[in-house]
C-alpha positions as a Python dict, from the first residue, in 0.01 Angstrom:
ca = {
    (1, 'M'): (0, 0, 0),
    (2, 'P'): (-249, 37, -291),
    (3, 'D'): (-112, 78, -647),
    (4, 'S'): (-274, 427, -664),
    (5, 'L'): (-411, 637, -379),
    (6, 'N'): (-714, 712, -625),
    (7, 'D'): (-804, 344, -589),
    (8, 'A'): (-1168, 296, -459),
    (9, 'N'): (-1077, 43, -215),
    (10, 'F'): (-821, 268, -66),
    (11, 'R'): (-1073, 553, -19),
    (12, 'N'): (-1336, 326, 96),
    (13, 'S'): (-1121, 208, 372),
    (14, 'F'): (-1200, 510, 550),
    (15, 'V'): (-1550, 448, 663),
    (16, 'R'): (-1752, 520, 967),
    (17, 'G'): (-1650, 286, 1251),
    (18, 'S'): (-1302, 249, 1150),
    (19, 'H'): (-1178, 350, 1474),
    (20, 'A'): (-1266, -4, 1583),
    (21, 'L'): (-969, -113, 1347),
    (22, 'R'): (-736, 87, 1590),
    (23, 'K'): (-810, -141, 1887),
    (24, 'G'): (-496, -289, 2017),
    (25, 'R'): (-299, -94, 1759),
    (26, 'T'): (15, 58, 1901),
    (27, 'S'): (179, 373, 1784),
    (28, 'I'): (542, 327, 1678),
    (29, 'E'): (823, 585, 1738),
    (30, 'N'): (975, 720, 1408),
    (31, 'Q'): (689, 578, 1214),
    (32, 'I'): (521, 795, 940),
    (33, 'Y'): (146, 810, 948),
    (34, 'F'): (-99, 963, 684),
    (35, 'I'): (-370, 1119, 879),
    (36, 'T'): (-706, 1255, 791),
    (37, 'F'): (-965, 1414, 1002),
    (38, 'K'): (-1288, 1607, 914),
    (39, 'T'): (-1459, 1932, 1025),
    (40, 'R'): (-1762, 1910, 1260),
    (41, 'D'): (-2045, 1782, 1049),
    (42, 'R'): (-1836, 1829, 739),
    (43, 'Q'): (-1898, 2202, 747),
    (44, 'P'): (-1689, 2377, 485),
    (45, 'I'): (-1542, 2617, 758),
    (46, 'F'): (-1222, 2672, 554),
    (47, 'N'): (-1396, 2787, 242),
    (48, 'D'): (-1355, 3124, 405),
    (49, 'F'): (-1015, 3266, 353),
    (50, 'E'): (-988, 3430, 677),
    (51, 'N'): (-1087, 3110, 865),
    (52, 'A'): (-825, 2899, 673),
    (53, 'K'): (-564, 3156, 712),
    (54, 'I'): (-585, 3181, 1093),
    (55, 'C'): (-567, 2787, 1098),
    (56, 'C'): (-283, 2768, 865),
    (57, 'C'): (-83, 3039, 1084),
    (58, 'H'): (-98, 2783, 1358),
    (59, 'I'): (-49, 2430, 1179),
    (60, 'N'): (330, 2423, 1201),
    (61, 'D'): (342, 2568, 1555),
    (62, 'S'): (583, 2364, 1761),
    (63, 'K'): (343, 2380, 2056),
    (64, 'A'): (102, 2178, 1823),
    (65, 'W'): (370, 1906, 1760),
    (66, 'P'): (592, 1865, 2064),
    (67, 'S'): (638, 1485, 2011),
    (68, 'A'): (587, 1455, 1641),
    (69, 'T'): (683, 1618, 1320),
    (70, 'L'): (441, 1735, 1053),
    (71, 'L'): (612, 1656, 717),
    (72, 'C'): (326, 1758, 465),
    (73, 'W'): (-19, 1895, 493),
    (74, 'T'): (-326, 2040, 315),
    (75, 'L'): (-612, 2211, 471),
    (76, 'M'): (-929, 2163, 278),
    (77, 'P'): (-1271, 2337, 328),
    (78, 'D'): (-1404, 2056, 532),
    (79, 'H'): (-1100, 1819, 635),
    (80, 'F'): (-728, 1806, 688),
    (81, 'H'): (-482, 1564, 548),
    (82, 'G'): (-127, 1536, 697),
    (83, 'L'): (201, 1318, 709),
    (84, 'V'): (315, 1287, 1064),
    (85, 'Q'): (623, 1130, 1197),
    (86, 'L'): (600, 1032, 1566),
    (87, 'N'): (917, 1154, 1754),
    (88, 'S'): (839, 992, 2085),
    (89, 'Q'): (638, 667, 2220),
    (90, 'E'): (357, 901, 2270),
    (91, 'P'): (38, 751, 2109),
    (92, 'L'): (-65, 892, 1769),
    (93, 'A'): (-432, 954, 1920),
    (94, 'V'): (-293, 1185, 2160),
    (95, 'V'): (-65, 1372, 1927),
    (96, 'I'): (-379, 1427, 1684),
    (97, 'Q'): (-603, 1525, 1976),
    (98, 'R'): (-350, 1788, 2095),
    (99, 'F'): (-302, 1921, 1736),
    (100, 'K'): (-691, 1957, 1686),
    (101, 'A'): (-718, 2116, 2031),
    (102, 'H'): (-436, 2360, 1950),
    (103, 'L'): (-603, 2456, 1606),
    (104, 'T'): (-940, 2502, 1785),
    (105, 'R'): (-809, 2722, 2059),
    (106, 'S'): (-610, 2923, 1829),
    (107, 'F'): (-920, 2976, 1593),
    (108, 'N'): (-1152, 3058, 1893),
    (109, 'L'): (-910, 3317, 2024),
    (110, 'A'): (-879, 3475, 1677),
    (111, 'F'): (-1241, 3504, 1629),
    (112, 'Q'): (-1353, 3540, 1996),
    (113, 'T'): (-1585, 3230, 1968),
    (114, 'S'): (-1615, 2892, 2115),
    (115, 'Q'): (-1666, 2659, 1808),
    (116, 'N'): (-1567, 2301, 1806),
    (117, 'L'): (-1411, 2275, 1460),
    (118, 'W'): (-1341, 1908, 1430),
    (119, 'Q'): (-1542, 1573, 1444),
    (120, 'S'): (-1405, 1338, 1707),
    (121, 'G'): (-1158, 1077, 1568),
    (122, 'F'): (-935, 1055, 1278),
    (123, 'H'): (-817, 816, 1016),
    (124, 'D'): (-465, 698, 985),
    (125, 'L'): (-239, 472, 755),
    (126, 'A'): (110, 369, 872),
    (127, 'L'): (343, 405, 585),
    (128, 'R'): (514, 65, 526),
    (129, 'E'): (788, 167, 295),
    (130, 'E'): (999, 462, 216),
    (131, 'S'): (869, 460, -141),
    (132, 'D'): (512, 522, -12),
    (133, 'L'): (618, 857, 117),
    (134, 'L'): (639, 1037, -201),
    (135, 'E'): (314, 867, -331),
    (136, 'V'): (129, 998, -33),
    (137, 'A'): (271, 1333, -14),
    (138, 'R'): (170, 1397, -387),
    (139, 'Y'): (-185, 1271, -292),
    (140, 'I'): (-208, 1502, -7),
    (141, 'V'): (-69, 1821, -190),
    (142, 'M'): (-288, 1727, -510),
    (143, 'N'): (-619, 1713, -313),
    (144, 'P'): (-720, 2085, -402),
    (145, 'V'): (-669, 2009, -769),
    (146, 'R'): (-865, 1697, -754),
    (147, 'A'): (-1149, 1879, -570),
    (148, 'K'): (-1137, 2135, -843),
    (149, 'L'): (-1042, 2409, -583),
    (150, 'C'): (-750, 2518, -805),
    (151, 'K'): (-588, 2424, -1131),
    (152, 'R'): (-228, 2385, -1016),
    (153, 'V'): (-95, 2298, -663),
    (154, 'G'): (86, 2631, -648),
    (155, 'D'): (-246, 2826, -668),
    (156, 'Y'): (-377, 2685, -343),
    (157, 'P'): (-247, 2867, -37),
    (158, 'F'): (-317, 2622, 233),
    (159, 'W'): (-69, 2359, 229),
    (160, 'N'): (301, 2300, 302),
    (161, 'A'): (566, 2009, 286),
    (162, 'V'): (901, 2016, 456),
    (163, 'W'): (1077, 1945, 119),
    (164, 'F'): (982, 2306, -11),
}
């Protein structure tokens, strides 16, 4: 784990083609993962309050997470960050694919459209130590502040954490 999640090497580790790094990787039951995925073509779909509100209503839905627990998340205008703990031996890729499909179906039903919201794939980082959990959770919820979408975490409406 980096000394700081603002470390350039950490941010740059999420580069195009990093899916190749997951070859041969196994998902581990009870493991906590920091996940990130982007909207299609990095479109700021969730700059629109109604778009973000509809998705946020479905993010914690139990249908979206039957084999995992979402611990912390932030929906940004063009991407999603989350902390996910696997509750079964189901691969992380399947869990994330199901979640993205659930949000897309919910969004399309609400707006009577057939948009593909997300780029394929995702980035993940398995947290190695319990002490990393707090640092990563802070990174996730502070993302809107760093992006200058708000001045304080509490001012941004599209995030949640199980600790609150």
